[in-house]
C-alpha positions in Angstrom: 26.2 5.9 -5.1 24.7 5.8 -1.5 22.2 8.3 -0.2 23.9 11.6 0.9 25.5 11.2 4.3 25.4 14.0 6.8 28.5 15.7 5.6 27.4 15.6 2.0 24.1 16.4 2.9 25.6 19.5 4.7 27.7 20.2 1.6 24.7 20.0 -0.8 22.7 22.5 1.6 25.8 25.1 0.8 25.5 24.6 -3.0 23.8 27.0 -5.2 20.4 26.1 -6.4 21.8 25.8 -10.0 24.3 23.3 -8.9 21.6 21.3 -7.0 19.6 21.2 -10.2 22.5 19.8 -12.2 23.2 17.3 -9.6 19.6 16.4 -9.6 19.6 16.0 -13.4 22.9 14.0 -13.2 21.3 11.8 -10.6 18.1 11.2 -12.5 20.0 10.2 -15.7 22.0 7.7 -13.7 18.7 6.3 -12.6 17.4 6.2 -16.1 20.4 4.1 -17.0 20.0 1.9 -14.1 16.7 1.0 -14.9 17.4 0.5 -18.5 20.2 -2.2 -17.1 17.5 -3.6 -14.8 14.9 -4.3 -17.5 17.6 -5.8 -19.8 18.9 -7.9 -16.9 22.5 -6.5 -16.9 22.2 -4.6 -13.4 24.8 -6.0 -10.8 23.8 -4.0 -7.7 19.9 -4.0 -7.5 20.2 -1.9 -4.1 21.8 0.9 -6.1 18.2 1.8 -7.5 16.9 2.3 -3.9 20.0 4.5 -2.9 19.4 6.7 -6.0 15.7 7.1 -5.2 16.5 8.3 -1.8 19.3 10.7 -3.1 17.0 12.2 -5.6 14.2 12.6 -2.7 16.8 14.4 -0.6 17.9 16.8 -3.4 14.2 17.5 -4.0 13.6 18.1 -0.3 16.5 20.8 -0.2 15.1 22.6 -3.1 11.7 22.7 -1.7 13.0 24.1 1.7 14.7 26.6 -0.5 11.7 27.6 -2.4 9.6 27.9 0.9 12.1 30.0 2.5 12.9 32.3 -0.4 
């Protein structure tokens, strides 16, 4: 999973707040699983951790912008 591309970011901005929160929760759960794999030595793609961190930050940014706007 890579960070959100421009068209995915645009689609994320069109999602409802509830959908964004669900996507954020799923992404954070995936991050937890990756960290567990990292600790146990079973992680194949180490760059995926960085990509997920960036995606989580992008989702938090969209949610924060909505909170400030609303």
